C-alpha positions as CSV (number, residue, x, y, z in Angstrom):
1,M,52.0,76.8,49.6
2,S,52.7,76.1,46.4
3,R,52.4,72.8,45.3
4,R,55.7,71.9,45.8
5,G,54.9,72.5,49.5
6,R,57.1,75.8,49.5
7,P,56.0,79.0,50.1
8,G,54.5,81.1,46.8
9,L,55.6,84.7,46.6
10,G,52.1,86.2,47.8
11,E,52.8,84.4,51.1
12,I,56.7,85.6,51.2
13,L,55.6,89.2,50.3
14,L,52.6,89.4,53.1
15,E,55.1,88.2,56.0
16,L,57.9,90.8,54.9
17,A,54.9,93.2,55.1
18,K,53.8,91.7,59.1
19,G,57.6,92.1,59.7
20,R,57.6,95.9,58.1
21,A,54.8,96.0,60.1
22,A,55.6,94.9,63.4
23,A,59.1,96.9,62.9
24,A,57.6,100.3,63.0
25,S,55.3,99.7,65.6
26,E,57.8,98.9,67.7
27,R,60.2,101.3,66.8
28,E,56.8,103.9,67.5
29,R,56.7,102.3,71.0
30,R,60.3,103.1,71.9
31,A,60.0,106.4,70.8
32,T,56.8,107.2,72.8
33,T,58.2,105.8,75.4
34,V,61.4,108.1,75.4
35,E,59.3,110.8,75.4
36,I,57.2,109.8,78.2
37,L,60.3,109.3,80.2
38,D,61.9,112.8,79.5
39,R,58.8,114.4,80.4
40,L,58.5,112.4,83.6
41,P,59.8,114.0,87.2
42,H,62.7,112.4,89.1
43,G,61.6,109.5,90.7
44,G,58.4,109.2,88.0
45,R,57.7,105.5,86.8
46,V,56.4,104.1,83.8
47,D,54.9,100.3,83.7
48,E,54.1,98.9,80.4
49,V,52.3,95.6,79.3
50,D,52.6,94.5,76.0
51,E,49.6,92.6,74.0
52,N,51.5,89.2,74.7
53,G,51.6,90.3,78.6
54,R,55.2,91.1,78.9
55,Q,55.6,93.9,81.3
56,R,58.7,96.5,81.0
57,T,59.2,99.2,84.0
58,Y,61.2,102.3,83.8
59,A,61.9,104.0,86.5
60,V,63.8,108.6,86.2
61,V,65.6,108.2,88.9
62,P,67.2,110.9,90.9
63,V,71.1,112.5,89.8
64,S,72.6,111.5,92.2
65,K,71.4,107.8,92.3
66,R,72.4,107.1,89.0
67,T,75.0,104.5,87.8
68,H,76.5,105.0,84.4
69,G,77.5,101.6,83.4
70,K,77.4,100.0,80.0
71,G,74.9,100.9,78.7
72,G,71.4,102.4,79.6
73,R,70.4,106.0,79.1
74,R,73.0,108.7,81.1
């Protein structure tokens, strides 16, 4: 911190770099998930648990059971 209680330039740049690294990591995670889902057979499933303990499940639904609402993959 600077003398006036505000972050200095070095601290701002460090936080900016952390944010950019986190964004790049999330883009890579999403791209990898899409790649895996594209290779799974119908009925396949991927379970993810991230470093914060958040769980995600992705399932490849057979064509006859898909609903085409807003969002999601078609």
